[in-house]
N, C-alpha and C positions, 0 to 999 in steps of 0.2 A: 395923598396918594400924588406923585407927579404924573403929568399928562402922559409922558412915556411909558410910566408902570402902568397905565391905564391901556396904552397902546399893546404893550407886551401881553396883559390878560386877554384882551381881544384877539391877539395872534392865537395864542394857546387854544382860547375856545373855537375860533373859525378856521383856522389853516387845514386843508386837506378835506375839509366836510363837504358834502353836495348839498347844494341848496336850491330852492327856486324862488322867485321874487313874488311879491305883492303886485300881481297884474293891474289892480285897480288904479296904481297909482302911475300916472299918464307918462312920465318919463321912463318907467320901465317895461310898458305894455309891450312893447317889442319882444320882449324875453318871456313873453307869456306861457309858452308850452316847453320851454327848454329848460334842462337842468344844468347847474352849472357847479364848478368846484373852484371853491376859496383857495387861491394860490398862496396868499398872504394878506397882511393888512398894513397899510402903510403908516407913515408917521402922521397923517391926518386922521387918523382912525376910519379910515374907509377900506372896505374889503374888495381886495382885488381877484375879480371873478372871471373865470374862463368859462364861456358856455359851451357845452359838449354838443357838436352835431348842429352848431348855430350858423349855418350858410359856410361850412367849413372855414370858420373865422378861428385863427388861432390868436387873436388878439385878447387882452385883459381888458376888463371895464372895472372902473372903479365905483362902488355904489355903499351908501350908507347901511351900516347892518340893521339899524333900525327899521 
């Protein structure tokens, strides 16, 4: 399977899903109690997540799905 095919699988699996991060990971601790929505998966295989009610932030954060 090509990497681009794997990215398409991830897109189908995660796009529009609501997620919470593993707050035990230091780089994600700031999102501890926030719920995010996966907007898409980029070509690097990272989920682009918008956190709802996170300091009124409209930005998307790229996060490793694992």
